[in-house]
C-alpha positions as CSV (number, residue, x, y, z in Angstrom):
1,M,85.7,9.8,9.8
2,S,89.1,10.7,9.2
3,S,90.1,11.7,5.5
4,K,92.6,8.7,6.0
5,Y,89.5,6.2,6.6
6,A,87.6,7.6,3.9
7,L,90.0,7.3,1.3
8,L,91.0,3.3,2.7
9,V,87.3,2.3,2.3
10,L,87.0,4.3,-1.3
11,L,90.4,2.3,-2.5
12,V,88.9,-1.3,-1.0
13,L,85.7,-0.2,-2.8
14,L,87.5,0.5,-5.9
15,F,89.9,-2.4,-5.7
16,P,88.6,-5.4,-4.3
17,Q,90.4,-7.8,-5.9
18,F,94.0,-6.1,-4.8
19,F,93.5,-6.0,-1.4
20,S,92.1,-9.8,-1.5
21,S,95.4,-10.2,-2.5
22,L,97.4,-8.4,0.0
23,R,94.8,-10.0,2.8
24,N,96.0,-12.9,1.6
25,F,99.3,-12.1,1.6
26,V,99.3,-10.1,5.4
27,F,97.6,-12.8,6.7
28,G,100.0,-16.3,4.9
29,V,97.6,-17.5,3.3
30,P,99.4,-19.5,0.4
31,A,98.6,-18.4,-3.3
32,Q,97.5,-22.0,-3.8
33,L,94.9,-22.5,-1.4
34,S,92.9,-20.3,-4.5
35,Q,93.3,-23.6,-6.5
36,I,91.6,-26.9,-6.4
37,Y,93.1,-29.9,-4.4
38,P,92.1,-33.7,-3.9
39,F,90.7,-34.9,-0.9
40,S,93.0,-37.9,0.6
41,C,91.7,-41.0,0.7
42,S,91.0,-43.5,3.5
43,N,92.7,-46.3,4.4
44,Q,89.3,-47.7,5.4
45,I,86.6,-46.2,2.7
46,K,87.5,-46.7,-1.3
47,T,84.5,-45.6,-2.7
48,C,81.1,-44.1,-1.2
49,S,78.2,-42.0,-2.2
50,S,79.4,-38.1,-2.4
51,L,77.7,-34.6,-3.8
52,L,78.4,-32.6,-6.2
53,Y,77.6,-28.9,-6.0
54,Q,76.4,-27.4,-9.5
55,H,76.0,-23.4,-9.5
56,N,76.1,-22.7,-13.2
57,G,72.4,-22.2,-14.2
58,L,72.2,-25.6,-15.8
59,N,69.2,-27.8,-16.2
60,K,69.0,-31.2,-15.0
61,D,69.1,-32.3,-18.8
62,Q,72.2,-30.4,-18.9
63,I,73.0,-31.7,-15.8
64,A,72.8,-35.5,-16.4
65,T,74.5,-35.2,-19.8
66,F,77.5,-33.3,-18.5
67,Y,78.1,-35.8,-15.4
68,S,77.1,-38.7,-16.9
69,V,74.4,-39.7,-14.3
70,N,70.5,-40.4,-14.2
71,K,67.9,-37.3,-13.7
72,S,67.1,-38.7,-10.4
73,Q,70.5,-38.8,-9.2
74,I,69.8,-34.5,-9.7
75,E,68.3,-32.8,-6.3
76,P,67.5,-28.8,-6.4
77,I,68.8,-26.6,-3.2
78,S,67.8,-23.3,-3.3
79,H,70.6,-20.6,-2.8
80,P,70.0,-17.9,-1.4
81,G,68.7,-15.0,-3.3
82,G,66.0,-17.5,-4.8
83,K,68.7,-18.9,-7.1
84,Q,68.4,-22.3,-8.2
85,D,71.4,-25.0,-7.8
86,Y,71.9,-28.5,-7.8
87,L,73.1,-31.3,-5.7
88,V,74.9,-33.8,-7.8
89,T,74.6,-37.8,-6.3
90,V,77.9,-39.4,-7.9
91,P,80.1,-42.5,-7.3
92,C,83.5,-41.1,-5.5
93,T,86.3,-43.7,-5.8
94,C,89.8,-43.4,-4.6
95,K,92.3,-43.6,-7.8
96,N,95.6,-43.0,-8.7
97,V,95.1,-39.8,-11.6
98,N,98.4,-39.6,-13.3
99,G,100.6,-39.9,-10.0
100,T,97.8,-37.8,-7.6
101,I,95.6,-40.3,-5.2
102,G,92.8,-38.3,-3.8
103,Y,89.0,-39.6,-4.0
104,F,87.4,-38.4,-8.0
105,Y,84.4,-39.1,-9.7
106,D,85.2,-39.2,-13.8
107,T,83.1,-38.3,-16.5
108,L,83.3,-38.2,-20.6
109,Y,83.2,-34.6,-21.8
110,T,82.2,-33.9,-25.5
111,L,84.7,-31.0,-26.9
112,Q,82.9,-28.0,-28.5
113,P,84.6,-25.4,-30.7
114,G,86.5,-22.9,-28.3
115,D,86.9,-24.8,-25.3
116,T,89.3,-24.7,-23.1
117,F,90.2,-26.7,-19.5
118,P,89.4,-23.6,-17.6
119,N,86.6,-22.6,-19.3
120,V,85.0,-26.2,-19.3
121,S,86.0,-26.9,-15.5
122,Q,84.5,-23.3,-14.3
123,Q,81.1,-23.1,-16.8
124,I,80.0,-26.7,-16.6
125,Y,81.6,-28.1,-13.9
126,S,81.7,-25.3,-11.5
127,G,85.3,-25.0,-11.2
128,E,85.7,-28.8,-9.5
129,A,87.7,-30.4,-11.8
130,W,91.3,-31.6,-11.4
131,K,94.0,-30.8,-13.9
132,V,95.7,-33.6,-15.2
133,G,99.5,-32.5,-15.8
134,G,101.8,-34.2,-18.1
135,E,98.6,-34.9,-20.6
136,E,98.8,-32.8,-23.3
137,K,97.6,-33.7,-26.4
138,S,96.0,-32.1,-28.9
139,Y,92.3,-32.4,-29.1
140,L,89.4,-32.1,-31.8
141,V,86.2,-30.6,-31.4
142,G,84.3,-33.9,-31.2
143,D,86.9,-35.7,-29.1
144,E,85.4,-37.2,-25.8
145,V,87.8,-36.3,-23.0
146,T,87.5,-37.5,-19.4
147,F,87.7,-34.8,-16.8
148,H,88.5,-35.9,-13.3
149,L,85.9,-34.5,-10.7
150,V,87.3,-34.1,-7.2
151,C,84.8,-35.4,-4.2
152,G,85.3,-36.6,-0.8
153,C,84.4,-39.5,1.2
154,G,84.0,-40.3,5.2
155,E,86.2,-42.5,7.4
156,K,83.3,-44.6,8.1
157,D,80.4,-45.7,6.0
158,D,78.0,-44.4,7.9
159,S,79.8,-40.6,7.9
160,K,77.8,-37.5,6.3
161,P,78.0,-37.1,3.3
162,I,80.4,-35.1,1.5
163,V,79.7,-31.7,-0.6
164,T,82.1,-30.7,-3.1
165,Y,81.4,-26.8,-3.0
166,T,83.0,-24.1,-4.6
167,V,83.2,-20.9,-2.9
168,Q,80.5,-18.1,-4.7
169,E,80.4,-14.3,-4.2
170,F,79.3,-13.2,-0.8
171,D,79.7,-16.5,0.2
172,S,80.7,-17.0,3.7
173,L,81.2,-20.1,6.4
174,S,77.7,-19.4,8.1
175,S,75.9,-19.3,4.8
176,I,77.8,-22.6,3.5
177,V,76.2,-24.1,7.0
178,D,73.0,-22.5,6.2
179,L,72.6,-23.8,2.7
180,L,74.2,-27.6,3.4
181,S,73.3,-28.0,6.6
182,S,76.7,-28.6,8.6
183,K,78.9,-27.3,11.1
184,V,81.2,-24.7,10.8
185,G,83.9,-27.1,13.2
186,D,83.1,-30.0,10.7
187,I,84.0,-28.1,7.5
188,E,87.2,-26.7,9.4
189,K,88.3,-30.2,10.1
190,L,88.0,-31.2,6.3
191,N,89.5,-27.5,5.0
192,P,92.8,-27.2,8.0
193,Y,94.3,-24.6,5.2
194,L,91.2,-22.5,6.7
195,G,93.6,-22.1,10.0
196,Q,93.6,-19.0,12.1
197,R,90.7,-17.1,9.9
198,P,87.9,-19.4,8.5
199,Q,85.9,-16.2,8.2
200,L,88.1,-15.4,4.8
201,L,86.9,-17.0,2.2
202,D,87.6,-16.2,-1.2
203,V,85.6,-16.8,-4.6
204,G,86.9,-20.1,-6.4
205,W,88.2,-21.8,-3.0
206,L,86.7,-25.3,-2.6
207,L,85.6,-26.7,0.3
208,Y,84.7,-30.2,1.1
209,V,81.1,-30.1,3.3
210,P,80.1,-32.9,5.5
211,M,76.0,-32.8,4.8
212,E,73.5,-33.8,7.4
213,R,70.8,-35.6,5.8
214,S,67.1,-34.7,6.8
């Protein structure tokens, strides 16, 4: 191994975030792709049953409270490495959220001391909450705030249920396919921004994954 190649490998290992940003720039991936985005509404389907992937280590009681669902709507799913995650079934509806039209599921959250929108979205809702622009208000601890969680619906009533999934560390398309019983081609169709290099995933990217039901 040449000294130049060895140095490059060392830099990648020491500064992965820098090279992740550099990679995105080199391959023309726009910065907003690491952001959340809504699933476009279909003319045929206004409401459907959708799935939200919860990976924050919350228990069923906590999830039921935060997502405003019954525990019967929460299904355990084992992530590679033994991590216990959950799929939360919610009614997903096409609506206009302050000028943004897409599929959303709304739930109420009671503000705690020190809460910020990014922290609540990441730590409670697995990074799947849509931040509504133009709604800057003065909130107080104890106030109930509506969180709009993005979700997706297929084109037909009998379509595969769509999972809102936030990319985690060490994820790849193939590992997500195995986890959620999906297909690479189906994921690419619902997430066209993956483009020519679908193998390049960053932690925090949001994907819509059509899931095969057993």
